[in-house]
NUMARDREN-280503 format. One record per residue (C-alpha): residue number from 1; x, y, z; residue in one letter. Coordinates in nm, 3 decimals. Example, Ala and Ser with C-alpha at 12.3 -4.5 7.8 and 13.67 -1.06 7.14 Angstrom:
<sites>
<site resi="1" X="1.230" Y="-0.450" Z="0.780" resn="A"/>
<site resi="2" X="1.367" Y="-0.106" Z="0.714" resn="S"/>
</sites>
This chain:
<sites>
<site resi="1" X="2.723" Y="0.456" Z="7.370" resn="M"/>
<site resi="2" X="2.587" Y="0.648" Z="7.098" resn="H"/>
<site resi="3" X="2.219" Y="0.603" Z="7.066" resn="C"/>
<site resi="4" X="2.061" Y="0.584" Z="6.727" resn="L"/>
<site resi="5" X="1.769" Y="0.808" Z="6.677" resn="S"/>
<site resi="6" X="1.454" Y="0.640" Z="6.553" resn="P"/>
<site resi="7" X="1.407" Y="0.639" Z="6.179" resn="V"/>
<site resi="8" X="1.135" Y="0.883" Z="6.086" resn="P"/>
<site resi="9" X="0.835" Y="0.720" Z="5.938" resn="R"/>
<site resi="10" X="0.772" Y="0.798" Z="5.576" resn="S"/>
<site resi="11" X="0.463" Y="0.974" Z="5.462" resn="S"/>
<site resi="12" X="0.162" Y="0.760" Z="5.372" resn="P"/>
<site resi="13" X="0.234" Y="0.486" Z="5.121" resn="A"/>
<site resi="14" X="0.334" Y="0.626" Z="4.790" resn="R"/>
<site resi="15" X="0.181" Y="0.498" Z="4.471" resn="R"/>
<site resi="16" X="0.415" Y="0.292" Z="4.255" resn="S"/>
<site resi="17" X="0.474" Y="0.411" Z="3.899" resn="G"/>
<site resi="18" X="0.203" Y="0.196" Z="3.731" resn="G"/>
<site resi="19" X="-0.143" Y="0.281" Z="3.593" resn="F"/>
<site resi="20" X="-0.471" Y="0.198" Z="3.753" resn="T"/>
<site resi="21" X="-0.725" Y="-0.019" Z="3.580" resn="L"/>
<site resi="22" X="-0.955" Y="0.280" Z="3.531" resn="I"/>
<site resi="23" X="-0.681" Y="0.481" Z="3.360" resn="E"/>
<site resi="24" X="-0.609" Y="0.192" Z="3.124" resn="L"/>
<site resi="25" X="-0.977" Y="0.154" Z="3.040" resn="L"/>
<site resi="26" X="-1.010" Y="0.526" Z="2.964" resn="V"/>
<site resi="27" X="-0.708" Y="0.516" Z="2.732" resn="V"/>
<site resi="28" X="-0.843" Y="0.207" Z="2.555" resn="L"/>
<site resi="29" X="-1.183" Y="0.373" Z="2.510" resn="A"/>
<site resi="30" X="-1.021" Y="0.683" Z="2.359" resn="I"/>
<site resi="31" X="-0.809" Y="0.470" Z="2.123" resn="L"/>
<site resi="32" X="-1.118" Y="0.275" Z="2.019" resn="G"/>
<site resi="33" X="-1.305" Y="0.597" Z="1.939" resn="L"/>
<site resi="34" X="-1.013" Y="0.731" Z="1.736" resn="L"/>
<site resi="35" X="-0.981" Y="0.405" Z="1.542" resn="A"/>
<site resi="36" X="-1.354" Y="0.408" Z="1.472" resn="G"/>
<site resi="37" X="-1.343" Y="0.764" Z="1.340" resn="L"/>
<site resi="38" X="-1.011" Y="0.769" Z="1.157" resn="V"/>
<site resi="39" X="-0.988" Y="0.407" Z="1.035" resn="G"/>
<site resi="40" X="-1.259" Y="0.421" Z="0.766" resn="P"/>
<site resi="41" X="-1.114" Y="0.742" Z="0.623" resn="R"/>
<site resi="42" X="-0.766" Y="0.594" Z="0.601" resn="V"/>
<site resi="43" X="-0.894" Y="0.274" Z="0.440" resn="L"/>
<site resi="44" X="-1.096" Y="0.468" Z="0.182" resn="S"/>
<site resi="45" X="-0.783" Y="0.664" Z="0.091" resn="Q"/>
<site resi="46" X="-0.590" Y="0.341" Z="0.043" resn="L"/>
<site resi="47" X="-0.857" Y="0.219" Z="-0.195" resn="G"/>
<site resi="48" X="-0.843" Y="0.539" Z="-0.395" resn="G"/>
<site resi="49" X="-0.466" Y="0.501" Z="-0.416" resn="A"/>
<site resi="50" X="-0.503" Y="0.183" Z="-0.622" resn="K"/>
<site resi="51" X="-0.721" Y="0.359" Z="-0.879" resn="S"/>
<site resi="52" X="-0.475" Y="0.648" Z="-0.893" resn="K"/>
<site resi="53" X="-0.190" Y="0.402" Z="-0.941" resn="T"/>
<site resi="54" X="-0.380" Y="0.245" Z="-1.231" resn="A"/>
<site resi="55" X="-0.421" Y="0.588" Z="-1.394" resn="V"/>
<site resi="56" X="-0.046" Y="0.653" Z="-1.372" resn="V"/>
<site resi="57" X="0.046" Y="0.308" Z="-1.505" resn="Q"/>
<site resi="58" X="-0.201" Y="0.338" Z="-1.794" resn="I"/>
<site resi="59" X="-0.054" Y="0.677" Z="-1.884" resn="R"/>
<site resi="60" X="0.295" Y="0.519" Z="-1.891" resn="D"/>
<site resi="61" X="0.171" Y="0.232" Z="-2.108" resn="L"/>
<site resi="62" X="0.008" Y="0.477" Z="-2.348" resn="E"/>
<site resi="63" X="0.331" Y="0.677" Z="-2.379" resn="Q"/>
<site resi="64" X="0.524" Y="0.357" Z="-2.447" resn="A"/>
<site resi="65" X="0.271" Y="0.266" Z="-2.717" resn="A"/>
<site resi="66" X="0.322" Y="0.610" Z="-2.873" resn="E"/>
<site resi="67" X="0.700" Y="0.549" Z="-2.883" resn="L"/>
<site resi="68" X="0.634" Y="0.210" Z="-3.044" resn="F"/>
<site resi="69" X="0.424" Y="0.388" Z="-3.307" resn="K"/>
<site resi="70" X="0.703" Y="0.640" Z="-3.375" resn="L"/>
<site resi="71" X="0.951" Y="0.358" Z="-3.441" resn="D"/>
<site resi="72" X="0.729" Y="0.103" Z="-3.616" resn="V"/>
<site resi="73" X="0.475" Y="0.332" Z="-3.782" resn="G"/>
<site resi="74" X="0.171" Y="0.182" Z="-3.608" resn="R"/>
<site resi="75" X="0.041" Y="0.087" Z="-3.266" resn="F"/>
<site resi="76" X="0.077" Y="-0.273" Z="-3.153" resn="P"/>
<site resi="77" X="-0.213" Y="-0.484" Z="-3.279" resn="T"/>
<site resi="78" X="-0.462" Y="-0.637" Z="-3.037" resn="S"/>
<site resi="79" X="-0.301" Y="-0.975" Z="-3.105" resn="Q"/>
<site resi="80" X="0.049" Y="-0.844" Z="-3.024" resn="E"/>
<site resi="81" X="-0.089" Y="-0.670" Z="-2.716" resn="G"/>
<site resi="82" X="0.112" Y="-0.475" Z="-2.466" resn="L"/>
<site resi="83" X="0.378" Y="-0.747" Z="-2.474" resn="E"/>
<site resi="84" X="0.499" Y="-0.580" Z="-2.797" resn="A"/>
<site resi="85" X="0.626" Y="-0.295" Z="-2.579" resn="L"/>
<site resi="86" X="0.881" Y="-0.520" Z="-2.406" resn="V"/>
<site resi="87" X="0.971" Y="-0.780" Z="-2.672" resn="S"/>
<site resi="88" X="0.987" Y="-0.732" Z="-3.047" resn="A"/>
<site resi="89" X="0.701" Y="-0.885" Z="-3.243" resn="P"/>
<site resi="90" X="0.805" Y="-1.048" Z="-3.573" resn="P"/>
<site resi="91" X="0.596" Y="-0.805" Z="-3.778" resn="S"/>
<site resi="92" X="0.749" Y="-0.487" Z="-3.634" resn="A"/>
<site resi="93" X="1.048" Y="-0.367" Z="-3.840" resn="P"/>
<site resi="94" X="1.206" Y="-0.068" Z="-3.675" resn="G"/>
<site resi="95" X="1.123" Y="-0.189" Z="-3.323" resn="W"/>
<site resi="96" X="1.365" Y="-0.012" Z="-3.090" resn="N"/>
<site resi="97" X="1.247" Y="-0.122" Z="-2.745" resn="G"/>
<site resi="98" X="1.203" Y="-0.219" Z="-2.481" resn="S"/>
<site resi="99" X="0.970" Y="0.073" Z="-2.436" resn="Y"/>
<site resi="100" X="0.910" Y="0.001" Z="-2.066" resn="L"/>
<site resi="101" X="1.211" Y="0.019" Z="-1.835" resn="R"/>
<site resi="102" X="1.070" Y="-0.207" Z="-1.564" resn="K"/>
<site resi="103" X="0.884" Y="-0.454" Z="-1.781" resn="G"/>
<site resi="104" X="0.512" Y="-0.491" Z="-1.832" resn="L"/>
<site resi="105" X="0.324" Y="-0.400" Z="-1.513" resn="P"/>
<site resi="106" X="0.010" Y="-0.565" Z="-1.384" resn="T"/>
<site resi="107" X="-0.278" Y="-0.354" Z="-1.258" resn="D"/>
<site resi="108" X="-0.290" Y="-0.270" Z="-0.884" resn="P"/>
<site resi="109" X="-0.510" Y="-0.578" Z="-0.829" resn="W"/>
<site resi="110" X="-0.251" Y="-0.810" Z="-0.984" resn="G"/>
<site resi="111" X="-0.412" Y="-0.866" Z="-1.325" resn="R"/>
<site resi="112" X="-0.282" Y="-0.779" Z="-1.673" resn="P"/>
<site resi="113" X="-0.405" Y="-0.460" Z="-1.836" resn="Y"/>
<site resi="114" X="-0.650" Y="-0.494" Z="-2.125" resn="H"/>
<site resi="115" X="-0.544" Y="-0.361" Z="-2.464" resn="Y"/>
<site resi="116" X="-0.741" Y="-0.307" Z="-2.784" resn="E"/>
<site resi="117" X="-0.623" Y="-0.165" Z="-3.115" resn="S"/>
<site resi="118" X="-0.817" Y="-0.007" Z="-3.269" resn="P"/>
<site resi="119" X="-0.996" Y="0.090" Z="-2.951" resn="G"/>
<site resi="120" X="-1.361" Y="0.170" Z="-2.896" resn="R"/>
<site resi="121" X="-1.268" Y="0.506" Z="-2.744" resn="N"/>
<site resi="122" X="-0.970" Y="0.606" Z="-2.958" resn="G"/>
<site resi="123" X="-0.678" Y="0.467" Z="-3.157" resn="D"/>
<site resi="124" X="-0.595" Y="0.236" Z="-2.867" resn="I"/>
<site resi="125" X="-0.769" Y="0.144" Z="-2.542" resn="D"/>
<site resi="126" X="-0.565" Y="0.048" Z="-2.238" resn="I"/>
<site resi="127" X="-0.772" Y="-0.027" Z="-1.931" resn="Y"/>
<site resi="128" X="-0.837" Y="-0.226" Z="-1.617" resn="T"/>
<site resi="129" X="-1.176" Y="-0.342" Z="-1.495" resn="L"/>
<site resi="130" X="-1.107" Y="-0.240" Z="-1.136" resn="G"/>
<site resi="131" X="-1.113" Y="-0.443" Z="-0.816" resn="A"/>
<site resi="132" X="-1.412" Y="-0.657" Z="-0.918" resn="D"/>
<site resi="133" X="-1.266" Y="-0.743" Z="-1.263" resn="N"/>
<site resi="134" X="-1.607" Y="-0.681" Z="-1.420" resn="A"/>
<site resi="135" X="-1.719" Y="-0.407" Z="-1.660" resn="P"/>
<site resi="136" X="-1.868" Y="-0.095" Z="-1.501" resn="G"/>
<site resi="137" X="-1.884" Y="-0.040" Z="-1.127" resn="G"/>
<site resi="138" X="-1.829" Y="0.241" Z="-0.881" resn="D"/>
<site resi="139" X="-1.540" Y="0.340" Z="-0.657" resn="G"/>
<site resi="140" X="-1.267" Y="0.077" Z="-0.658" resn="E"/>
<site resi="141" X="-1.477" Y="-0.145" Z="-0.886" resn="N"/>
<site resi="142" X="-1.490" Y="0.121" Z="-1.158" resn="A"/>
<site resi="143" X="-1.312" Y="0.071" Z="-1.488" resn="D"/>
<site resi="144" X="-1.002" Y="0.287" Z="-1.539" resn="V"/>
<site resi="145" X="-0.886" Y="0.356" Z="-1.894" resn="G"/>
<site resi="146" X="-0.675" Y="0.589" Z="-2.106" resn="N"/>
<site resi="147" X="-0.988" Y="0.759" Z="-2.246" resn="W"/>
<site resi="148" X="-1.080" Y="0.912" Z="-1.909" resn="Q"/>
</sites>
């Protein structure tokens, strides 16, 4: 009979494809350090984005008010407000709107923009009071207006 040769023993036990606990802890520590260093910078940029969005929206509202003035001969009154840019007020002959394609926006914090005519800083003032919805402030709490 044919004799089978013994099966050669394999080399010492090979490691399976997983990670050790130490390797996982090192990776978690590195990720924690990165999150601690990068996270605050990213969050501060997100905050600044809201103020920048407000600046762009206010500029669009101001341009719409200028178009209203071209058609009607005056800016909307404080009583008519910015709503006059999307629906015709009764005292606005020549109104040829809507002057805002996507309707009247709210500020980046979800509140309506403030409007004054005549304004304290020019013919009209269009502004938001920032994240804290109070006059003044710094950073995200700062007022943003068309006079800036």
